[in-house]
MIDOSE-1310 file (N, C-alpha, C; in nm, 2 decimals, decimal comma, always signed):
residues 245
meig	+0,08/-0,14/+0,03/+0,00/-0,03/+0,00/+0,08/+0,11/-0,02; +0,06/+0,22/-0,08/+0,12/+0,36/-0,09/+0,05/+0,44/+0,02; +0,09/+0,50/+0,10/+0,00/+0,57/+0,20/-0,04/+0,70/+0,14; +0,04/+0,74/+0,04/+0,01/+0,88/-0,02/-0,13/+0,87/-0,12
nlks	-0,13/+0,77/-0,16/-0,29/+0,74/-0,23/-0,40/+0,78/-0,14; -0,40/+0,75/-0,02/-0,51/+0,76/+0,09/-0,55/+0,93/+0,07; -0,60/+0,99/-0,02/-0,61/+1,12/-0,04/-0,72/+1,18/+0,05; -0,81/+1,08/+0,09/-0,94/+1,15/+0,18/-0,91/+1,13/+0,32
lsdl	-0,78/+1,08/+0,35/-0,78/+1,08/+0,49/-0,77/+1,21/+0,57; -0,83/+1,20/+0,68/-0,83/+1,33/+0,75/-0,75/+1,30/+0,89; -0,76/+1,15/+0,95/-0,69/+1,13/+1,09/-0,60/+1,00/+1,04; -0,47/+1,03/+1,07/-0,39/+0,88/+1,06/-0,31/+0,89/+1,19
dlsa	-0,34/+0,77/+1,26/-0,29/+0,73/+1,42/-0,21/+0,59/+1,39; -0,06/+0,61/+1,40/+0,01/+0,46/+1,37/+0,09/+0,47/+1,53; +0,06/+0,54/+1,62/+0,12/+0,55/+1,72/+0,13/+0,43/+1,82; +0,25/+0,43/+1,90/+0,24/+0,31/+2,01/+0,26/+0,17/+1,92
nqln	+0,36/+0,15/+1,83/+0,36/+0,02/+1,76/+0,51/+0,01/+1,76; +0,56/-0,07/+1,69/+0,68/-0,11/+1,66/+0,73/-0,09/+1,52; +0,69/+0,01/+1,45/+0,70/+0,04/+1,32/+0,86/+0,11/+1,30; +0,89/+0,08/+1,19/+1,05/+0,14/+1,15/+1,06/+0,21/+1,02
gsip	+1,19/+0,22/+0,99/+1,20/+0,25/+0,86/+1,19/+0,44/+0,86; +1,20/+0,49/+0,73/+1,16/+0,64/+0,74/+1,03/+0,67/+0,71; +0,99/+0,78/+0,73/+0,85/+0,86/+0,71/+0,85/+0,88/+0,55; +0,75/+0,81/+0,49/+0,76/+0,82/+0,33/+0,74/+0,97/+0,29
hsig	+0,80/+1,00/+0,18/+0,79/+1,14/+0,11/+0,64/+1,17/+0,06; +0,57/+1,05/+0,03/+0,44/+1,06/-0,02/+0,33/+1,09/+0,09; +0,38/+1,08/+0,22/+0,30/+1,16/+0,33/+0,24/+1,28/+0,29; +0,32/+1,38/+0,20/+0,27/+1,49/+0,14/+0,18/+1,49/+0,09
nlsn	+0,12/+1,40/+0,01/+0,01/+1,39/-0,07/-0,12/+1,40/+0,00; -0,13/+1,38/+0,14/-0,25/+1,36/+0,22/-0,30/+1,51/+0,25; -0,35/+1,58/+0,14/-0,38/+1,71/+0,18/-0,50/+1,74/+0,26; -0,57/+1,65/+0,29/-0,71/+1,65/+0,37/-0,64/+1,63/+0,55
lkvl	-0,54/+1,57/+0,55/-0,49/+1,51/+0,67/-0,49/+1,63/+0,79; -0,58/+1,63/+0,89/-0,60/+1,69/+1,01/-0,50/+1,64/+1,12; -0,51/+1,55/+1,16/-0,41/+1,45/+1,29/-0,33/+1,36/+1,22; -0,18/+1,37/+1,24/-0,09/+1,27/+1,20/-0,01/+1,26/+1,33
hlys	-0,04/+1,12/+1,37/+0,04/+1,08/+1,52/+0,14/+0,94/+1,46; +0,26/+0,98/+1,48/+0,33/+0,84/+1,47/+0,44/+0,83/+1,57; +0,40/+0,87/+1,69/+0,46/+0,88/+1,83/+0,52/+0,74/+1,86; +0,59/+0,72/+1,94/+0,62/+0,58/+2,02/+0,63/+0,46/+1,91
nnfs	+0,72/+0,48/+1,83/+0,77/+0,38/+1,72/+0,92/+0,37/+1,70; +0,98/+0,33/+1,61/+1,11/+0,34/+1,56/+1,14/+0,38/+1,46; +1,08/+0,49/+1,41/+1,10/+0,57/+1,29/+1,23/+0,63/+1,30; +1,32/+0,64/+1,18/+1,44/+0,70/+1,17/+1,46/+0,78/+1,06
gfvp	+1,57/+0,84/+1,04/+1,59/+0,91/+0,92/+1,51/+1,06/+0,94; +1,55/+1,13/+0,82/+1,49/+1,28/+0,82/+1,34/+1,29/+0,84; +1,29/+1,39/+0,85/+1,15/+1,41/+0,84/+1,12/+1,49/+0,71; +1,06/+1,43/+0,62/+1,05/+1,46/+0,49/+1,00/+1,62/+0,46
meig	+1,07/+1,69/+0,38/+1,02/+1,83/+0,34/+0,86/+1,85/+0,31; +0,84/+1,73/+0,24/+0,69/+1,72/+0,20/+0,58/+1,76/+0,32; +0,63/+1,74/+0,44/+0,54/+1,73/+0,56/+0,48/+1,87/+0,55; +0,55/+1,99/+0,47/+0,50/+2,11/+0,47/+0,39/+2,12/+0,37
nlks	+0,34/+2,00/+0,29/+0,24/+2,03/+0,20/+0,10/+2,00/+0,29; +0,10/+1,97/+0,42/+0,00/+1,92/+0,49/-0,07/+2,06/+0,54; -0,13/+2,16/+0,46/-0,20/+2,28/+0,51/-0,29/+2,25/+0,61; -0,37/+2,13/+0,62/-0,49/+2,14/+0,69/-0,46/+2,06/+0,82
lsdl	-0,34/+2,04/+0,85/-0,30/+1,97/+0,96/-0,30/+2,06/+1,08; -0,35/+2,01/+1,19/-0,37/+2,06/+1,34/-0,31/+2,02/+1,44; -0,29/+1,89/+1,42/-0,20/+1,80/+1,52/-0,11/+1,71/+1,47; +0,02/+1,75/+1,50/+0,14/+1,66/+1,45/+0,21/+1,61/+1,56
dlst	+0,22/+1,47/+1,58/+0,32/+1,43/+1,68/+0,39/+1,32/+1,65; +0,56/+1,35/+1,65/+0,65/+1,25/+1,58/+0,73/+1,20/+1,70; +0,71/+1,25/+1,81/+0,78/+1,24/+1,96/+0,81/+1,05/+1,97; +0,94/+1,05/+2,03/+0,98/+0,93/+2,08/+0,99/+0,83/+1,98
nqln	+1,06/+0,87/+1,89/+1,13/+0,79/+1,77/+1,28/+0,78/+1,77; +1,32/+0,78/+1,65/+1,46/+0,80/+1,64/+1,49/+0,89/+1,52; +1,40/+0,98/+1,51/+1,43/+1,05/+1,38/+1,57/+1,16/+1,42; +1,62/+1,19/+1,28/+1,76/+1,29/+1,31/+1,74/+1,37/+1,19
gsip	+1,85/+1,46/+1,18/+1,88/+1,56/+1,08/+1,79/+1,70/+1,17; +1,79/+1,79/+1,06/+1,73/+1,92/+1,12/+1,57/+1,90/+1,08; +1,50/+1,98/+1,17/+1,36/+2,01/+1,17/+1,34/+2,10/+1,04; +1,25/+2,03/+0,93/+1,26/+2,11/+0,81/+1,19/+2,23/+0,81
psig	+1,24/+2,32/+0,76/+1,19/+2,48/+0,74/+1,05/+2,48/+0,69; +1,02/+2,36/+0,61/+0,87/+2,35/+0,54/+0,77/+2,35/+0,65; +0,80/+2,32/+0,78/+0,70/+2,29/+0,86/+0,62/+2,45/+0,90; +0,71/+2,55/+0,86/+0,64/+2,68/+0,89/+0,52/+2,69/+0,80
nlss	+0,50/+2,62/+0,69/+0,38/+2,63/+0,61/+0,23/+2,58/+0,68; +0,25/+2,50/+0,77/+0,14/+2,42/+0,84/+0,07/+2,55/+0,93; +0,00/+2,63/+0,85/-0,07/+2,74/+0,94/-0,18/+2,70/+1,02; -0,23/+2,57/+1,00/-0,34/+2,55/+1,08/-0,31/+2,49/+1,21
lkml	-0,15/+2,46/+1,23/-0,11/+2,38/+1,33/-0,13/+2,42/+1,47; -0,19/+2,33/+1,54/-0,20/+2,37/+1,70/-0,13/+2,33/+1,81; -0,08/+2,18/+1,75/-0,01/+2,10/+1,83/+0,11/+2,04/+1,76; +0,25/+2,08/+1,80/+0,36/+2,03/+1,72/+0,46/+1,96/+1,84
ylan	+0,44/+1,83/+1,81/+0,56/+1,73/+1,93/+0,65/+1,67/+1,85; +0,75/+1,72/+1,86/+0,91/+1,66/+1,80/+0,98/+1,59/+1,91; +0,94/+1,59/+2,01/+1,01/+1,54/+2,14/+1,09/+1,38/+2,12; +1,19/+1,38/+2,21/+1,25/+1,24/+2,23/+1,29/+1,18/+2,08
nnfs	+1,37/+1,25/+2,05/+1,43/+1,22/+1,91/+1,60/+1,23/+1,90; +1,64/+1,23/+1,79/+1,77/+1,30/+1,76/+1,80/+1,42/+1,67; +1,69/+1,48/+1,69/+1,69/+1,63/+1,59/+1,83/+1,69/+1,63; +1,89/+1,75/+1,53/+2,00/+1,85/+1,55/+1,97/+1,95/+1,47
gfvp	+2,06/+2,06/+1,45/+2,09/+2,19/+1,40/+1,98/+2,28/+1,46; +1,95/+2,37/+1,39/+1,88/+2,49/+1,47/+1,73/+2,49/+1,48; +1,66/+2,55/+1,59/+1,52/+2,56/+1,54/+1,49/+2,66/+1,46; +1,42/+2,61/+1,36/+1,40/+2,70/+1,23/+1,30/+2,81/+1,26
meig	+1,37/+2,94/+1,19/+1,30/+3,05/+1,23/+1,15/+3,04/+1,18; +1,12/+2,97/+1,07/+1,00/+2,96/+1,03/+0,89/+2,92/+1,12; +0,94/+2,85/+1,24/+0,82/+2,81/+1,31/+0,76/+2,91/+1,38; +0,81/+3,06/+1,37/+0,73/+3,17/+1,41/+0,62/+3,21/+1,30
klrs	+0,58/+3,12/+1,19/+0,49/+3,14/+1,12/+0,35/+3,07/+1,19; +0,38/+2,99/+1,27/+0,27/+2,90/+1,30/+0,20/+2,95/+1,42; +0,11/+3,05/+1,38/+0,04/+3,15/+1,47/-0,09/+3,11/+1,55; -0,12/+2,96/+1,49/-0,23/+2,90/+1,55/-0,18/+2,82/+1,68
lldl	-0,05/+2,81/+1,71/+0,03/+2,71/+1,78/-0,01/+2,73/+1,93; -0,06/+2,62/+1,99/-0,07/+2,62/+2,11/+0,03/+2,54/+2,22; +0,06/+2,42/+2,15/+0,16/+2,34/+2,24/+0,29/+2,33/+2,14; +0,41/+2,36/+2,17/+0,54/+2,33/+2,09/+0,62/+2,27/+2,19
alyt	+0,65/+2,13/+2,17/+0,73/+2,04/+2,23/+0,86/+2,00/+2,16; +0,99/+2,04/+2,17/+1,10/+1,99/+2,09/+1,21/+1,93/+2,19; +1,16/+1,89/+2,31/+1,24/+1,86/+2,43/+1,29/+1,72/+2,38; +1,45/+1,70/+2,46/+1,53/+1,59/+2,48/+1,55/+1,55/+2,30
nklt	+1,61/+1,64/+2,26/+1,69/+1,61/+2,12/+1,82/+1,63/+2,12; +1,89/+1,73/+2,00/+2,02/+1,75/+2,02/+2,04/+1,88/+1,94; +1,93/+1,97/+1,94/+1,93/+2,09/+1,90/+2,02/+2,19/+1,96; +2,07/+2,26/+1,87/+2,16/+2,37/+1,92/+2,13/+2,52/+1,85
gfip	+2,21/+2,62/+1,87/+2,19/+2,72/+1,83/+2,09/+2,83/+1,94; +2,04/+2,94/+1,86/+1,96/+3,02/+1,95/+1,80/+2,99/+1,96; +1,73/+3,05/+2,04/+1,59/+3,05/+2,00/+1,57/+3,17/+1,92; +1,49/+3,13/+1,78/+1,46/+3,23/+1,71/+1,40/+3,35/+1,76
hsig	+1,41/+3,46/+1,70/+1,33/+3,60/+1,77/+1,21/+3,56/+1,73; +1,15/+3,50/+1,61/+1,04/+3,47/+1,55/+0,95/+3,40/+1,65; +1,01/+3,34/+1,78/+0,91/+3,30/+1,86/+0,82/+3,37/+1,91; +0,86/+3,48/+1,92/+0,75/+3,60/+1,96/+0,63/+3,63/+1,89
nlsn	+0,63/+3,56/+1,77/+0,51/+3,58/+1,69/+0,39/+3,46/+1,75; +0,43/+3,36/+1,83/+0,32/+3,28/+1,86/+0,24/+3,31/+1,99; +0,15/+3,40/+1,97/+0,09/+3,49/+2,07/-0,01/+3,38/+2,14; -0,06/+3,26/+2,07/-0,14/+3,19/+2,13/-0,08/+3,08/+2,21
lkvl	+0,05/+3,07/+2,20/+0,10/+2,94/+2,26/+0,10/+2,93/+2,40; +0,06/+2,82/+2,46/+0,01/+2,80/+2,61/+0,14/+2,70/+2,66; +0,22/+2,61/+2,59/+0,32/+2,54/+2,64/+0,44/+2,54/+2,54; +0,55/+2,59/+2,60/+0,68/+2,59/+2,52/+0,79/+2,50/+2,60
ylfd	+0,82/+2,36/+2,56/+0,91/+2,29/+2,59/+1,01/+2,26/+2,52; +1,14/+2,32/+2,56/+1,25/+2,33/+2,50/+1,37/+2,25/+2,56; +1,34/+2,21/+2,67/+1,45/+2,14/+2,77/+1,52/+2,02/+2,72; +1,64/+2,01/+2,78/+1,73/+1,89/+2,73/+1,78/+1,88/+2,61
nnlf	+1,83/+2,00/+2,56/+1,89/+2,02/+2,44/+2,03/+2,10/+2,46; +2,09/+2,14/+2,35/+2,21/+2,19/+2,34/+2,20/+2,35/+2,29; +2,09/+2,40/+2,33/+2,06/+2,54/+2,28/+2,15/+2,64/+2,37; +2,19/+2,76/+2,30/+2,26/+2,87/+2,40/+2,24/+2,99/+2,33
gfip	+2,30/+3,07/+2,38/+2,28/+3,24/+2,36/+2,18/+3,28/+2,46; +2,12/+3,42/+2,42/+2,05/+3,47/+2,53/+1,90/+3,42/+2,50; +1,82/+3,44/+2,60/+1,68/+3,41/+2,58/+1,63/+3,54/+2,50; +1,54/+3,53/+2,40/+1,53/+3,67/+2,34/+1,41/+3,74/+2,40
meig	+1,44/+3,87/+2,42/+1,32/+3,98/+2,45/+1,18/+3,92/+2,41; +1,18/+3,88/+2,30/+1,04/+3,85/+2,23/+0,97/+3,74/+2,32; +1,05/+3,69/+2,38/+0,96/+3,56/+2,48/+0,85/+3,63/+2,53; +0,88/+3,77/+2,59/+0,77/+3,84/+2,66/+0,64/+3,86/+2,60
nlks	+0,65/+3,83/+2,45/+0,51/+3,84/+2,35/+0,43/+3,72/+2,38; +0,45/+3,65/+2,45/+0,38/+3,51/+2,47/+0,29/+3,51/+2,58; +0,20/+3,60/+2,59/+0,13/+3,65/+2,68/+0,02/+3,53/+2,72; -0,01/+3,43/+2,64/-0,11/+3,32/+2,68/-0,02/+3,19/+2,73
llnl	+0,12/+3,22/+2,75/+0,20/+3,11/+2,80/+0,15/+3,07/+2,97; +0,14/+2,92/+2,96/+0,13/+2,86/+3,09/+0,25/+2,80/+3,15; +0,33/+2,75/+3,05/+0,45/+2,68/+3,11/+0,57/+2,71/+3,00; +0,67/+2,74/+3,07/+0,78/+2,78/+3,01/+0,91/+2,71/+3,04
siyn	+0,93/+2,58/+2,96/+1,05/+2,49/+3,03/+1,15/+2,51/+2,94; +1,27/+2,56/+2,96/+1,38/+2,56/+2,88/+1,52/+2,52/+2,95; +1,51/+2,44/+3,08/+1,61/+2,37/+3,15/+1,69/+2,30/+3,09; +1,82/+2,26/+3,16/+1,91/+2,18/+3,09/+1,95/+2,20/+2,94
nqfg	+1,99/+2,33/+2,93/+2,05/+2,39/+2,81/+2,18/+2,45/+2,85; +2,21/+2,55/+2,75/+2,34/+2,64/+2,77/+2,32/+2,79/+2,76; +2,20/+2,82/+2,79/+2,16/+2,95/+2,78/+2,25/+3,05/+2,86; +2,29/+3,14/+2,82/+2,37/+3,24/+2,90/+2,30/+3,39/+2,89
gfip	+2,38/+3,46/+2,97/+2,33/+3,63/+2,95/+2,22/+3,64/+3,06; +2,17/+3,77/+3,05/+2,08/+3,78/+3,14/+1,93/+3,70/+3,12; +1,84/+3,71/+3,23/+1,70/+3,68/+3,22/+1,64/+3,79/+3,18; +1,59/+3,80/+3,04/+1,49/+3,92/+2,99/+1,38/+3,98/+3,09
ssig	+1,36/+4,12/+3,13/+1,27/+4,18/+3,20/+1,14/+4,14/+3,12; +1,15/+4,10/+3,00/+1,02/+4,10/+2,93/+0,93/+3,98/+3,00; +1,01/+3,91/+3,06/+0,95/+3,76/+3,11/+0,85/+3,80/+3,20; +0,86/+3,92/+3,26/+0,73/+3,97/+3,35/+0,61/+4,01/+3,28
nlin	+0,59/+4,00/+3,13/+0,46/+4,01/+3,07/+0,39/+3,89/+3,07; +0,45/+3,79/+3,10/+0,39/+3,65/+3,09/+0,27/+3,65/+3,22; +0,19/+3,71/+3,21/+0,11/+3,74/+3,34/+0,01/+3,59/+3,36; +0,02/+3,51/+3,26/-0,10/+3,38/+3,29/+0,05/+3,27/+3,32
leyl	+0,16/+3,27/+3,34/+0,25/+3,16/+3,35/+0,22/+3,10/+3,48; +0,24/+2,99/+3,49/+0,23/+2,91/+3,60/+0,35/+2,80/+3,63; +0,44/+2,79/+3,54/+0,56/+2,71/+3,56/+0,67/+2,77/+3,50; +0,79/+2,80/+3,54/+0,91/+2,87/+3,47/+1,01/+2,81/+3,52
ylnn	+1,09/+2,71/+3,41/+1,18/+2,66/+3,45/+1,30/+2,68/+3,36; +1,41/+2,74/+3,42/+1,53/+2,80/+3,38/+1,65/+2,74/+3,42; +1,63/+2,64/+3,50/+1,73/+2,59/+3,59/+1,85/+2,51/+3,50; +1,94/+2,51/+3,52/+2,07/+2,40/+3,47/+2,09/+2,48/+3,35
nnls	+2,14/+2,63/+3,37/+2,18/+2,69/+3,24/+2,32/+2,77/+3,27; +2,34/+2,87/+3,21/+2,45/+2,94/+3,24/+2,42/+3,09/+3,24; +2,28/+3,11/+3,32/+2,24/+3,24/+3,30/+2,29/+3,33/+3,41; +2,33/+3,45/+3,40/+2,40/+3,55/+3,47/+2,34/+3,69/+3,50
gfip	+2,39/+3,76/+3,61/+2,33/+3,89/+3,59/+2,20/+3,87/+3,73; +2,14/+3,99/+3,76/+2,06/+3,98/+3,82/+1,89/+3,92/+3,81; +1,84/+3,88/+3,91/+1,71/+3,81/+3,87/+1,61/+3,92/+3,84; +1,54/+3,94/+3,75/+1,47/+4,06/+3,72/+1,35/+4,09/+3,82
ssvg	+1,34/+4,22/+3,86/+1,21/+4,25/+3,96/+1,09/+4,20/+3,87; +1,08/+4,20/+3,74/+0,95/+4,18/+3,67/+0,89/+4,04/+3,71; +0,98/+3,96/+3,77/+0,93/+3,81/+3,79/+0,82/+3,82/+3,87; +0,80/+3,95/+3,96/+0,73/+3,96/+4,05/+0,56/+3,97/+4,00
nlsn	+0,58/+4,04/+3,88/+0,45/+4,05/+3,80/+0,36/+3,90/+3,77; +0,45/+3,79/+3,78/+0,40/+3,67/+3,75/+0,29/+3,62/+3,84; +0,19/+3,69/+3,88/+0,10/+3,66/+4,01/+0,03/+3,51/+4,02; +0,04/+3,45/+3,88/-0,03/+3,32/+3,85/+0,08/+3,21/+3,90
lkyl	+0,22/+3,25/+3,93/+0,32/+3,14/+3,89/+0,31/+3,05/+4,02; +0,35/+2,91/+4,00/+0,32/+2,82/+4,10/+0,47/+2,75/+4,11; +0,55/+2,74/+4,02/+0,66/+2,67/+4,03/+0,78/+2,77/+3,96; +0,85/+2,81/+4,03/+0,99/+2,88/+3,99/+1,14/+2,82/+3,99
ylsh	+1,18/+2,76/+3,90/+1,31/+2,71/+3,92/+1,41/+2,80/+3,85; +1,50/+2,86/+3,93/+1,63/+2,92/+3,86/+1,74/+2,85/+3,90; +1,75/+2,76/+3,96/+1,86/+2,68/+4,03/+2,00/+2,64/+3,93; +2,10/+2,63/+3,96/+2,20/+2,60/+3,88/+2,24/+2,67/+3,75
nnls	+2,26/+2,78/+3,80/+2,30/+2,90/+3,71/+2,42/+2,99/+3,78; +2,44/+3,12/+3,73/+2,54/+3,19/+3,76/+2,48/+3,32/+3,82; +2,35/+3,34/+3,85/+2,28/+3,43/+3,89/+2,34/+3,52/+4,02; +2,34/+3,65/+4,02/+2,39/+3,71/+4,14/+2,30/+3,81/+4,18
gsip	+2,35/+3,90/+4,27/+2,26/+4,01/+4,33/+2,16/+3,95/+4,44; +2,09/+4,03/+4,46/+1,98/+3,96/+4,60/+1,84/+3,93/+4,52; +1,76/+3,85/+4,60/+1,64/+3,80/+4,56/+1,55/+3,95/+4,56; +1,49/+3,97/+4,45/+1,40/+4,08/+4,42/+1,30/+4,08/+4,53
ssfv	+1,25/+4,20/+4,61/+1,18/+4,23/+4,70/+1,01/+4,19/+4,63; +1,02/+4,20/+4,51/+0,89/+4,18/+4,45/+0,85/+4,04/+4,45; +0,93/+3,93/+4,47/+0,88/+3,81/+4,52/+0,79/+3,80/+4,60; +0,75/+3,89/+4,68/+0,65/+3,88/+4,78/+0,52/+3,90/+4,72
nlsk	+0,53/+3,92/+4,60/+0,39/+3,96/+4,52/+0,35/+3,80/+4,46; +0,43/+3,70/+4,48/+0,40/+3,56/+4,40/+0,32/+3,46/+4,51; +0,21/+3,54/+4,54/+0,12/+3,46/+4,64/+0,09/+3,32/+4,58; +0,08/+3,27/+4,46/+0,04/+3,13/+4,43/+0,17/+3,02/+4,43
lthl	+0,27/+3,08/+4,46/+0,41/+3,01/+4,46/+0,41/+2,88/+4,55; +0,43/+2,76/+4,49/+0,45/+2,66/+4,58/+0,57/+2,60/+4,59; +0,66/+2,62/+4,47/+0,81/+2,57/+4,45/+0,88/+2,67/+4,44; +1,00/+2,70/+4,49/+1,08/+2,80/+4,47/+1,21/+2,73/+4,47
ylns	+1,31/+2,72/+4,39/+1,44/+2,68/+4,37/+1,52/+2,77/+4,32; +1,61/+2,84/+4,42/+1,71/+2,91/+4,36/+1,87/+2,89/+4,39; +1,86/+2,78/+4,45/+2,00/+2,70/+4,50/+2,09/+2,69/+4,39; +2,23/+2,70/+4,43/+2,33/+2,68/+4,35/+2,34/+2,79/+4,23
nhls	+2,33/+2,93/+4,30/+2,37/+3,05/+4,24/+2,48/+3,12/+4,30; +2,49/+3,26/+4,29/+2,58/+3,34/+4,36/+2,49/+3,45/+4,42; +2,36/+3,43/+4,48/+2,29/+3,53/+4,53/+2,35/+3,55/+4,67; +2,28/+3,70/+4,70/+2,34/+3,74/+4,84/+2,23/+3,84/+4,89
gsip	+2,28/+3,90/+5,00/+2,15/+3,99/+5,08/+2,05/+3,90/+5,15; +1,96/+3,96/+5,18/+1,88/+3,90/+5,27/+1,73/+3,84/+5,20; +1,66/+3,75/+5,28/+1,55/+3,74/+5,21/+1,47/+3,83/+5,25; +1,38/+3,88/+5,13/+1,28/+3,98/+5,13/+1,15/+3,93/+5,20
mtqv	+1,09/+4,01/+5,28/+1,00/+4,00/+5,38/+0,87/+4,11/+5,33; +0,77/+4,08/+5,36/+0,62/+4,18/+5,32/+0,65/+4,28/+5,44; +0,59/+4,39/+5,40/+0,59/+4,52/+5,51/+0,49/+4,49/+5,59; +0,50/+4,51/+5,74/+0,41/+4,51/+5,82/+0,34/+4,64/+5,84
t	+0,21/+4,66/+5,82/+0,14/+4,78/+5,84/+0,08/+4,79/+5,96
């Protein structure tokens, strides 16, 4: 059977099997496909460029395979995409800047790969994004200021990378954020006081970095916080306390 001949197909779920080999190029012929789940198999090789032909696709999950090579830039053509899961593979190279074209995206999971380079500035275009998982890669450089445009974000997890420089003050714009994991990087400088704007934050992990200065007094505003990890940095000064009136 040639999978590319099934042109009326809207949902294709082959997940959680022992399928192997490469993803066929003819998958790009399935122009009506809305859901493509190939996760938890043994697929290997590159993701074909033709994946970008699936303009009706809303849910793409290729996670937990043995896929390698770069994430194809043609993925930026998937303008209807809401869920993109490429986690637990062997992808290398950069996060393509074309990912910023996916303006309908709600979940972006690229964790546990071998990705390198910077987070593209175009990430700031994803104004509907709720979940951003980039942890367990080899990403480096600064966290872009444009991260502050993601005002729908609930979970930002970019730990276990090699990010350096300051935590951008724009992170304080993420007023819906509940989970912020920046631990196990090379971040330096002060913790921005704007973190105190994150009134919905429950988990804040900044441990195992090179942060210095004092704990911002604005932290007393984080009334929903249940987990705070600042260990293994170079912080100094006193623990902030609320004013007694």
